[in-house]
LUMDOTI-858301 format. One record per residue (C-alpha): x, y, z; chain; residue number from 1. Coordinates in steps of 0.2 Angstrom, whole numbers. Layout:
N
+-------+-------+-------+-------+------+
!     u !     v !     w ! chain ! resi !
+-------+-------+-------+-------+------+
!     X !     Y !     Z !     A !  NUM !
...
+-------+-------+-------+-------+------+
# end
This chain:
348
+-------+-------+-------+-------+------+
!     u !     v !     w ! chain ! resi !
+-------+-------+-------+-------+------+
!    -1 !     1 !     0 !     A !    1 !
!     7 !    17 !    -4 !     A !    2 !
!     9 !    32 !     8 !     A !    3 !
!    -2 !    41 !     2 !     A !    4 !
!   -15 !    26 !     3 !     A !    5 !
!   -11 !    24 !    21 !     A !    6 !
!   -13 !    40 !    26 !     A !    7 !
!   -31 !    40 !    18 !     A !    8 !
!   -34 !    22 !    27 !     A !    9 !
!   -30 !    34 !    43 !     A !   10 !
!   -39 !    48 !    39 !     A !   11 !
!   -55 !    38 !    36 !     A !   12 !
!   -59 !    31 !    53 !     A !   13 !
!   -71 !    34 !    65 !     A !   14 !
!   -68 !    32 !    85 !     A !   15 !
!   -86 !    29 !    86 !     A !   16 !
!   -85 !    12 !    84 !     A !   17 !
!   -73 !    10 !    99 !     A !   18 !
!   -83 !    23 !   110 !     A !   19 !
!   -94 !    12 !   117 !     A !   20 !
!   -82 !     4 !   130 !     A !   21 !
!   -84 !    11 !   149 !     A !   22 !
!   -69 !    11 !   162 !     A !   23 !
!   -70 !     0 !   177 !     A !   24 !
!   -79 !    10 !   190 !     A !   25 !
!   -63 !     8 !   200 !     A !   26 !
!   -55 !    22 !   190 !     A !   27 !
!   -69 !    35 !   194 !     A !   28 !
!   -68 !    28 !   213 !     A !   29 !
!   -60 !    41 !   228 !     A !   30 !
!   -43 !    39 !   231 !     A !   31 !
!   -39 !    26 !   242 !     A !   32 !
!   -32 !    29 !   259 !     A !   33 !
!   -14 !    24 !   254 !     A !   34 !
!    -4 !    18 !   271 !     A !   35 !
!    14 !    21 !   259 !     A !   36 !
!    15 !    27 !   241 !     A !   37 !
!    27 !    15 !   234 !     A !   38 !
!    39 !    21 !   221 !     A !   39 !
!    45 !    10 !   203 !     A !   40 !
!    53 !    16 !   188 !     A !   41 !
!    44 !    13 !   172 !     A !   42 !
!    54 !    10 !   157 !     A !   43 !
!    49 !    18 !   138 !     A !   44 !
!    60 !    10 !   123 !     A !   45 !
!    59 !    27 !   112 !     A !   46 !
!    67 !    44 !   118 !     A !   47 !
!    56 !    54 !   115 !     A !   48 !
!    41 !    40 !   115 !     A !   49 !
!    30 !    36 !   101 !     A !   50 !
!    11 !    38 !   103 !     A !   51 !
!     9 !    20 !   107 !     A !   52 !
!    21 !    20 !   120 !     A !   53 !
!    11 !    35 !   132 !     A !   54 !
!     0 !    22 !   141 !     A !   55 !
!    13 !    26 !   154 !     A !   56 !
!    11 !    43 !   153 !     A !   57 !
!    -7 !    43 !   152 !     A !   58 !
!    -7 !    33 !   169 !     A !   59 !
!     4 !    45 !   179 !     A !   60 !
!    -7 !    61 !   173 !     A !   61 !
!   -25 !    55 !   174 !     A !   62 !
!   -20 !    50 !   194 !     A !   63 !
!   -23 !    31 !   189 !     A !   64 !
!    -6 !    25 !   197 !     A !   65 !
!    -9 !    38 !   212 !     A !   66 !
!   -25 !    29 !   216 !     A !   67 !
!   -17 !    13 !   216 !     A !   68 !
!    -4 !    18 !   227 !     A !   69 !
!    11 !    21 !   214 !     A !   70 !
!    22 !    33 !   213 !     A !   71 !
!    31 !    30 !   195 !     A !   72 !
!    45 !    39 !   188 !     A !   73 !
!    46 !    36 !   169 !     A !   74 !
!    64 !    33 !   161 !     A !   75 !
!    66 !    34 !   143 !     A !   76 !
!    78 !    22 !   135 !     A !   77 !
!    85 !    22 !   116 !     A !   78 !
!    76 !     7 !   111 !     A !   79 !
!    66 !    -9 !   119 !     A !   80 !
!    82 !   -21 !   115 !     A !   81 !
!    96 !    -8 !   120 !     A !   82 !
!   110 !   -11 !   132 !     A !   83 !
!   101 !    -1 !   145 !     A !   84 !
!    84 !    -6 !   147 !     A !   85 !
!    89 !   -25 !   148 !     A !   86 !
!   101 !   -21 !   161 !     A !   87 !
!    87 !   -11 !   171 !     A !   88 !
!    73 !   -25 !   170 !     A !   89 !
!    88 !   -39 !   176 !     A !   90 !
!    94 !   -28 !   189 !     A !   91 !
!    76 !   -25 !   195 !     A !   92 !
!    78 !    -5 !   194 !     A !   93 !
!    62 !    -5 !   183 !     A !   94 !
!    48 !   -13 !   175 !     A !   95 !
!    52 !   -10 !   156 !     A !   96 !
!    48 !   -18 !   138 !     A !   97 !
!    56 !   -37 !   138 !     A !   98 !
!    54 !   -50 !   124 !     A !   99 !
!    55 !   -70 !   122 !     A !  100 !
!    75 !   -64 !   114 !     A !  101 !
!    82 !   -59 !   127 !     A !  102 !
!    74 !   -71 !   139 !     A !  103 !
!    78 !   -85 !   129 !     A !  104 !
!    95 !   -79 !   131 !     A !  105 !
!    96 !   -81 !   148 !     A !  106 !
!    87 !   -63 !   153 !     A !  107 !
!    79 !   -68 !   172 !     A !  108 !
!    64 !   -60 !   171 !     A !  109 !
!    47 !   -60 !   163 !     A !  110 !
!    34 !   -53 !   154 !     A !  111 !
!    19 !   -43 !   167 !     A !  112 !
!     7 !   -33 !   153 !     A !  113 !
!     5 !   -34 !   134 !     A !  114 !
!     4 !   -15 !   130 !     A !  115 !
!     5 !   -17 !   112 !     A !  116 !
!     1 !   -35 !   104 !     A !  117 !
!     1 !   -28 !    87 !     A !  118 !
!    13 !   -18 !    76 !     A !  119 !
!    10 !     0 !    74 !     A !  120 !
!    23 !     4 !    60 !     A !  121 !
!    24 !     6 !    42 !     A !  122 !
!    41 !     3 !    34 !     A !  123 !
!    45 !    19 !    26 !     A !  124 !
!    55 !    20 !    10 !     A !  125 !
!    65 !    34 !    -3 !     A !  126 !
!    55 !    40 !   -17 !     A !  127 !
!    69 !    27 !   -28 !     A !  128 !
!    62 !    13 !   -19 !     A !  129 !
!    48 !     5 !   -27 !     A !  130 !
!    49 !   -14 !   -20 !     A !  131 !
!    58 !   -22 !    -7 !     A !  132 !
!    70 !   -28 !   -22 !     A !  133 !
!    76 !   -11 !   -24 !     A !  134 !
!    83 !   -10 !    -6 !     A !  135 !
!    98 !   -18 !   -12 !     A !  136 !
!   113 !   -10 !   -10 !     A !  137 !
!   103 !     4 !     0 !     A !  138 !
!   105 !    13 !    17 !     A !  139 !
!    94 !     5 !    32 !     A !  140 !
!    88 !    10 !    50 !     A !  141 !
!    97 !     1 !    66 !     A !  142 !
!    89 !    11 !    77 !     A !  143 !
!    81 !     3 !    94 !     A !  144 !
!    96 !    -5 !    99 !     A !  145 !
!   108 !   -10 !    83 !     A !  146 !
!   110 !   -28 !    75 !     A !  147 !
!    98 !   -36 !    85 !     A !  148 !
!    88 !   -22 !    88 !     A !  149 !
!    66 !   -17 !    82 !     A !  150 !
!    72 !    -9 !    68 !     A !  151 !
!    85 !   -22 !    61 !     A !  152 !
!    75 !   -34 !    63 !     A !  153 !
!    61 !   -27 !    55 !     A !  154 !
!    73 !   -22 !    39 !     A !  155 !
!    77 !   -40 !    39 !     A !  156 !
!    59 !   -46 !    38 !     A !  157 !
!    55 !   -36 !    22 !     A !  158 !
!    70 !   -38 !    15 !     A !  159 !
!    67 !   -58 !    15 !     A !  160 !
!    50 !   -55 !     8 !     A !  161 !
!    63 !   -51 !   -10 !     A !  162 !
!    76 !   -65 !    -4 !     A !  163 !
!    89 !   -53 !     1 !     A !  164 !
!    98 !   -55 !    18 !     A !  165 !
!   105 !   -40 !    28 !     A !  166 !
!   122 !   -43 !    22 !     A !  167 !
!   115 !   -36 !     5 !     A !  168 !
!   111 !   -19 !    11 !     A !  169 !
!   121 !    -6 !    25 !     A !  170 !
!   112 !    -4 !    43 !     A !  171 !
!   116 !    12 !    51 !     A !  172 !
!   115 !    14 !    69 !     A !  173 !
!   107 !    31 !    77 !     A !  174 !
!    96 !    39 !    91 !     A !  175 !
!    79 !    31 !    88 !     A !  176 !
!    75 !    52 !    86 !     A !  177 !
!    84 !    51 !    70 !     A !  178 !
!    75 !    40 !    62 !     A !  179 !
!    62 !    52 !    55 !     A !  180 !
!    76 !    66 !    51 !     A !  181 !
!    89 !    52 !    40 !     A !  182 !
!    72 !    46 !    32 !     A !  183 !
!    70 !    65 !    26 !     A !  184 !
!    88 !    70 !    24 !     A !  185 !
!    92 !    56 !    12 !     A !  186 !
!   103 !    49 !    27 !     A !  187 !
!    93 !    31 !    25 !     A !  188 !
!    83 !    23 !    12 !     A !  189 !
!    72 !    13 !    22 !     A !  190 !
!    66 !    11 !    41 !     A !  191 !
!    50 !     9 !    54 !     A !  192 !
!    40 !    22 !    56 !     A !  193 !
!    24 !    25 !    70 !     A !  194 !
!    10 !    33 !    63 !     A !  195 !
!    15 !    50 !    67 !     A !  196 !
!    31 !    51 !    59 !     A !  197 !
!    25 !    43 !    44 !     A !  198 !
!    12 !    58 !    45 !     A !  199 !
!    24 !    69 !    47 !     A !  200 !
!    37 !    61 !    36 !     A !  201 !
!    24 !    62 !    20 !     A !  202 !
!    21 !    81 !    27 !     A !  203 !
!    41 !    84 !    25 !     A !  204 !
!    46 !    74 !    11 !     A !  205 !
!    30 !    69 !    -2 !     A !  206 !
!    41 !    55 !    -8 !     A !  207 !
!    43 !    47 !     4 !     A !  208 !
!    32 !    32 !     6 !     A !  209 !
!    27 !    16 !    14 !     A !  210 !
!    33 !     0 !     6 !     A !  211 !
!    23 !   -11 !    18 !     A !  212 !
!    12 !   -10 !    33 !     A !  213 !
!    20 !   -22 !    45 !     A !  214 !
!     5 !   -29 !    53 !     A !  215 !
!     1 !   -34 !    36 !     A !  216 !
!    20 !   -41 !    35 !     A !  217 !
!    20 !   -51 !    50 !     A !  218 !
!     5 !   -52 !    55 !     A !  219 !
!     8 !   -62 !    73 !     A !  220 !
!    23 !   -54 !    77 !     A !  221 !
!    20 !   -48 !    97 !     A !  222 !
!    24 !   -31 !    97 !     A !  223 !
!    27 !   -25 !   115 !     A !  224 !
!    26 !   -30 !   132 !     A !  225 !
!    31 !   -24 !   150 !     A !  226 !
!    43 !   -34 !   160 !     A !  227 !
!    50 !   -36 !   178 !     A !  228 !
!    65 !   -48 !   185 !     A !  229 !
!    62 !   -63 !   192 !     A !  230 !
!    70 !   -56 !   209 !     A !  231 !
!    59 !   -42 !   208 !     A !  232 !
!    43 !   -50 !   207 !     A !  233 !
!    46 !   -62 !   221 !     A !  234 !
!    50 !   -46 !   232 !     A !  235 !
!    38 !   -34 !   226 !     A !  236 !
!    24 !   -45 !   218 !     A !  237 !
!     8 !   -37 !   224 !     A !  238 !
!    15 !   -22 !   217 !     A !  239 !
!    19 !   -26 !   201 !     A !  240 !
!     2 !   -32 !   200 !     A !  241 !
!    -4 !   -15 !   205 !     A !  242 !
!     5 !    -7 !   192 !     A !  243 !
!     0 !   -18 !   178 !     A !  244 !
!   -19 !   -15 !   183 !     A !  245 !
!   -17 !     4 !   181 !     A !  246 !
!   -10 !     1 !   167 !     A !  247 !
!   -25 !    -8 !   160 !     A !  248 !
!   -35 !     3 !   166 !     A !  249 !
!   -26 !    18 !   159 !     A !  250 !
!   -27 !     9 !   140 !     A !  251 !
!   -47 !    10 !   143 !     A !  252 !
!   -46 !    27 !   147 !     A !  253 !
!   -35 !    29 !   131 !     A !  254 !
!   -49 !    19 !   120 !     A !  255 !
!   -63 !    30 !   128 !     A !  256 !
!   -57 !    47 !   132 !     A !  257 !
!   -48 !    55 !   118 !     A !  258 !
!   -50 !    72 !   123 !     A !  259 !
!   -41 !    70 !   140 !     A !  260 !
!   -25 !    59 !   133 !     A !  261 !
!   -22 !    67 !   116 !     A !  262 !
!   -15 !    81 !   126 !     A !  263 !
!    -3 !    71 !   138 !     A !  264 !
!     2 !    61 !   121 !     A !  265 !
!     7 !    80 !   113 !     A !  266 !
!    16 !    82 !   129 !     A !  267 !
!    26 !    65 !   131 !     A !  268 !
!    29 !    64 !   112 !     A !  269 !
!    34 !    82 !   107 !     A !  270 !
!    25 !    80 !    92 !     A !  271 !
!    13 !    92 !    81 !     A !  272 !
!    -5 !    89 !    89 !     A !  273 !
!   -13 !    84 !    70 !     A !  274 !
!     2 !    72 !    71 !     A !  275 !
!    -4 !    64 !    84 !     A !  276 !
!   -19 !    64 !    81 !     A !  277 !
!   -17 !    55 !    67 !     A !  278 !
!    -7 !    43 !    76 !     A !  279 !
!   -20 !    40 !    90 !     A !  280 !
!   -34 !    38 !    77 !     A !  281 !
!   -24 !    23 !    68 !     A !  282 !
!   -18 !    13 !    85 !     A !  283 !
!   -39 !    14 !    91 !     A !  284 !
!   -44 !     7 !    75 !     A !  285 !
!   -31 !    -6 !    72 !     A !  286 !
!   -32 !   -12 !    91 !     A !  287 !
!   -14 !    -8 !    93 !     A !  288 !
!   -15 !    -6 !   113 !     A !  289 !
!   -21 !   -19 !   122 !     A !  290 !
!   -41 !   -18 !   132 !     A !  291 !
!   -35 !   -32 !   145 !     A !  292 !
!   -19 !   -40 !   147 !     A !  293 !
!   -14 !   -39 !   128 !     A !  294 !
!    -6 !   -57 !   130 !     A !  295 !
!    -8 !   -71 !   116 !     A !  296 !
!     0 !   -89 !   117 !     A !  297 !
!    -2 !   -88 !    97 !     A !  298 !
!     8 !   -71 !    96 !     A !  299 !
!    23 !   -76 !   107 !     A !  300 !
!    23 !   -92 !   102 !     A !  301 !
!    25 !   -88 !    83 !     A !  302 !
!    37 !   -74 !    88 !     A !  303 !
!    47 !   -87 !    97 !     A !  304 !
!    48 !   -99 !    80 !     A !  305 !
!    51 !   -85 !    70 !     A !  306 !
!    67 !   -82 !    80 !     A !  307 !
!    73 !   -96 !    80 !     A !  308 !
!    69 !   -98 !    61 !     A !  309 !
!    80 !   -81 !    61 !     A !  310 !
!    94 !   -90 !    73 !     A !  311 !
!    90 !   -75 !    85 !     A !  312 !
!    85 !   -90 !    98 !     A !  313 !
!    93 !  -107 !   100 !     A !  314 !
!    82 !  -120 !    95 !     A !  315 !
!    87 !  -129 !   113 !     A !  316 !
!    83 !  -114 !   122 !     A !  317 !
!    66 !  -113 !   116 !     A !  318 !
!    57 !  -103 !   130 !     A !  319 !
!    39 !  -110 !   134 !     A !  320 !
!    25 !   -96 !   134 !     A !  321 !
!    24 !  -100 !   154 !     A !  322 !
!    42 !   -95 !   153 !     A !  323 !
!    40 !   -80 !   143 !     A !  324 !
!    24 !   -72 !   154 !     A !  325 !
!    17 !   -72 !   170 !     A !  326 !
!     1 !   -78 !   167 !     A !  327 !
!    -5 !   -79 !   183 !     A !  328 !
!     0 !   -60 !   188 !     A !  329 !
!    -8 !   -55 !   171 !     A !  330 !
!   -25 !   -63 !   179 !     A !  331 !
!   -24 !   -56 !   195 !     A !  332 !
!   -21 !   -38 !   188 !     A !  333 !
!   -34 !   -39 !   175 !     A !  334 !
!   -48 !   -46 !   190 !     A !  335 !
!   -44 !   -30 !   199 !     A !  336 !
!   -47 !   -21 !   183 !     A !  337 !
!   -64 !   -27 !   183 !     A !  338 !
!   -60 !   -43 !   173 !     A !  339 !
!   -61 !   -43 !   154 !     A !  340 !
!   -68 !   -30 !   144 !     A !  341 !
!   -72 !   -27 !   124 !     A !  342 !
!   -69 !    -8 !   115 !     A !  343 !
!   -77 !   -11 !    99 !     A !  344 !
!   -66 !   -24 !    91 !     A !  345 !
!   -53 !   -24 !   104 !     A !  346 !
!   -52 !   -38 !   115 !     A !  347 !
!   -33 !   -42 !   119 !     A !  348 !
+-------+-------+-------+-------+------+
# end
């Protein structure tokens, strides 16, 4: 689908289909008397965050964390697979993004909430790239963790459709904030961009376009889940459960309170209102954010097998779904949030 068509799809979206969802009564309850405010650090995979990463900011700004006696500090990382992000999780310093590949490699942690099961990005390319085959010899983004990081992995998936490998291109590492400027300036020829950056890229340089929507390229890929160190889960399980409950409530608020959450997203992302609204509408229509725990055994197991086929996960170290996901904690958090709900067509 071309970039212009993609924007057309985004632009025709209506929020009416999702407004039938309601927030649990707990969200509107009076603030409980807290014996103590429990401090916790929450990592965000990108600095500054994309719209999809903003549920933690929403939970803080709307007072949802406070209602659960959580004093949340938000820390921004340069990629969910970056050394700093992974170290923060394994050392019990923060709840942050963690995937099955890292767990298979020995990271003692488990996922506790699936923030966004579905991929939100489009793979954008320069004007001269008409097909994946045209990427041969080109410069592709490796932001978000370098080799093995998200953009590198997605670039590899795009290359595979044309029978190309990572050796057929040059991957360029930079700060996550450099993804959009790099494409617009012609420094890179391919990069996975979030919807708000798709909007801005085509506004700044109309020739660039979406080669493929990643959710269509790898529809079963599990995008983003928060995790905690096993040691932290043992020591502070009740607090982590309450954080997960607050985040479930925050995602539900996102689906039902656009007028309240979009200003929070604008402040967090530092992006123009029209770009943030564009992204918000796309993410809501495509059920990118979770409404419940966000976990999917099918998606997780597919992602693990994909990692094995690509050589990221050793077959003899293949983790089970239960080794990756703390299913019980997720269920406890969901129960505290009022149980499973469906908002429009969204029910993850």
